[in-house]
N, C-alpha and C positions, 0 to 999 in steps of 0.2 A: 648657863650653858647646859648644866646637868638636867634641868627641867625641860629644856628644849629637846635634848636627846631622848629623854623619857617619852615626851609627847610624840616625837617622830617614831620611836619604836612601837608605841601603842597604836598609832595610825597604820603602821606597816603590818602589824599583827592582825588588826581589824580587817585590812584589805585582803590579807591571805585567807582569813576565815570566810570572808564574803565570797571570794573566788571559789573556794571549796564548796560552799553551799550552792553557788550558781552551777558548778559542774555536776553536782549530785542531783539537783532538781532537774537539770537538763536530761539526765539519764533516766530518772525514775518518776518524773512528772510531779510528784508530791512526796512529802515526808512529814514526820512529827518533830516537835522540838526535842524530845528525848532521843530520838534516833540521830538527829543532826548533832546533838551535843556529843553523842557517842562517836560520831564521825570526827568531830573537831577535838575530842579529848578534853571537853570542858564540862563544868556543872552549871555555871552561871548562864542564864538564858537572856541576858540583857541584849545580846546581839540581835535577837529576833525583833524586838521592839525598835531598835535603832534602824535596822534594814527596812522594817515596815514603814517607819516615819520617812525614810528616804525613798519610799515608793519602789523598792527593789523586789520585795516579796510581799505576799498577802496571805492572810489566814482564811481558811474555808472550813465551815462547820459540816460535820457529817453525823448521821445517826448510827454509824457502824462502830465507832470508838469514841471514848470520852474526850480525847484530845482533838484540838483543831489540826487540820492539815495545812502545811505551808506550801504555797505555789509561787511561781514567778509572776511578776507583773509584766506589763508591756515593756517598761524600762528595763526590768531585770532580764527579760528575754533578749532585748537588744544587746545588753552587756554580755550575756551568756554566749551569744552567737559569735562573739569575738574570740572566745577561748574554748568552746566546746562544740564539736561538730554535731553531737546529738541534739543540740538545741534547734537544729533545722527541722526536726520532727516533733517539736513541742507544741502542745495545745494550751492556749490560755483559758479555754472554756471549762469551768469547774463542773458543768453539767455532763461532761464527757467522762467524768470519773465513775467507774463502775463500782457500785456498793458491794457487789459480789466478790470483787477482786481486791478490795482495800487491804484486808488482813493478809491476803496472800502476798501482795506486793510489799507491804511493810515487813512481813516475815522474811522475805528475800533480802531486804535491806539489812535487817538485823543479822542475818547469817553472814553477809558480805563484810559488814563492819566488824563482826566477831573474828574474821580472818584477815583483817585489813593489813596486818604486818607482813603477811605472806603473799598478798595480791599485788601485782604490778600493773594489771590492766583489767578493765571491766567493759564488756559490750552488752548493753541491755537488749532485751528481746526485740524491741521495735527497730533495732539497727542490725539484726541478724538476718541473713538471707542465704539459704542453702538450696541450690537448684535441684538437687537430686533426692531430697527427702522432704516429707511434709511436716515432720515433728520439729518444731522450733523450741529449744530450751528456754527457761526463764532468763538465763544470762549465760554468757561465755566469759570466763575469767582466765587470766594467767596466774596460776597458783603454784608457788615454789618451782617456777620454770616450766610447768606443764599447762597445756591448754585444756581447760576443764569446762564441761557443760554442767549447769546447775539446774536441778529440778526440785522445786518446793512442793511437797505433798502433805497437805494438811488433813485430807480426808481420804477414805478408801474409795476407789473407783471400781467400775466393773472390771472383771477379769479380762474382757476383750480389750478395753482401753489400755489396761496396764501392759498386756502382752504386745499390743500394737506399738506402744511407746518403746518397750524393750527392744523390739525388732528394729525399729527405726534408729534407735541409738546404736545398736550393734552395726548396722549398715554405715551410719555416719562415722563410726570409729574405724571399723575394719576395712570397708570397701572404699569409702570416699575420703577418709582421713581429715574430716572437718575439725576434729578435736581428739585429744588423747584419751581422756577418761570422762565418765559422767558421775556426778555426785548426786544421789538421791537423798534429800534432807527431810526428816520427819520430826514432828513434835513429841512423839512418844515411842517407846520401845515396842509396844504392842502393834502399832501401825507399821512400824519398820518390819517387824517379824511377819506380818501378813504379806507384805510385798516380797520379802525374802523367800517365803514359802513358795510363791509362784515362780520366782526367779530360779530356785534350786531344782525345779522339776527336770527330769532327764531330757525331756523334749518339750518345746513350746508349741502350743496350738497356733496356727496361723489364721488370720481373719481378713476379711475384705469388707469395705463399707458398701451396703446395699442402699442405693439412693431411693428406690421405691419404698422400701420398708423403713428407711431412715435409722438403720442400726447396723452394727457389725454382725456379719455372718461367719461362722467358723467354717474353714475349708477342710478338705479331707487330709491335706498334707500337715506334717509336723516338722519342726525345725530344731536341730541341735546346735546350740551356740558353741562356736570354737572356744576351747579352754582359754587361749590367750586373750580373746576378746572378753570373756566372762570375768577375767581378772581386772578388767578396766571399769567395772561397775562398782561403785562404793555406796554403801548404805549407812547413813549416820543420823544421829539425832541432834537437835539444836533447839534453843529457846525460840518460841514464836508467839505471836499475838493470838 
């Protein structure tokens, strides 16, 4: 009887882990074994070979990182659709993986898993729609009871792009109330400080996109962010790929 109970418990735990993987991949399209182990709180990676043999997930090689990426199979997607609404927007085609965004997306996953104990809900970018602003964050999460927009910033962008994003987030928070705060996440203190320097200017320059010239053009107007909205911007560092 004891052996039967142990076997039942093992199958139950395996099923729970499988469902967690299905939900996660439905949200983020792909992940690595290391990141998924962090999600599950395990070190042993045998579950990936078992799920692969069951034709639930498959590995995909990339020249961006040394690890394989894990994706859903057609069977895995069918199972995921029963438990995860995000699966309705899942693509089985590995050719649709953007090499330029692999490290960015995996870094986002690392940040979320690092805060998993405080997160109760995750909405990935592909499932976010805000009708009144054009800037869509990398994810919307419920963190310690607050609705938080997450922006992963691995590289320095042009001042115009940074200020445009700041302004859009300020509108989303203060005018449209789409979320409570925005967390800007950086891999280094130096990059964080560059963004902070622009943020802390007394007034922000405003830009508009010029279709003919295909770039942002600075307008004559300047904008001062209300203090209460400024307090809802957080700048933090975290480990990234």
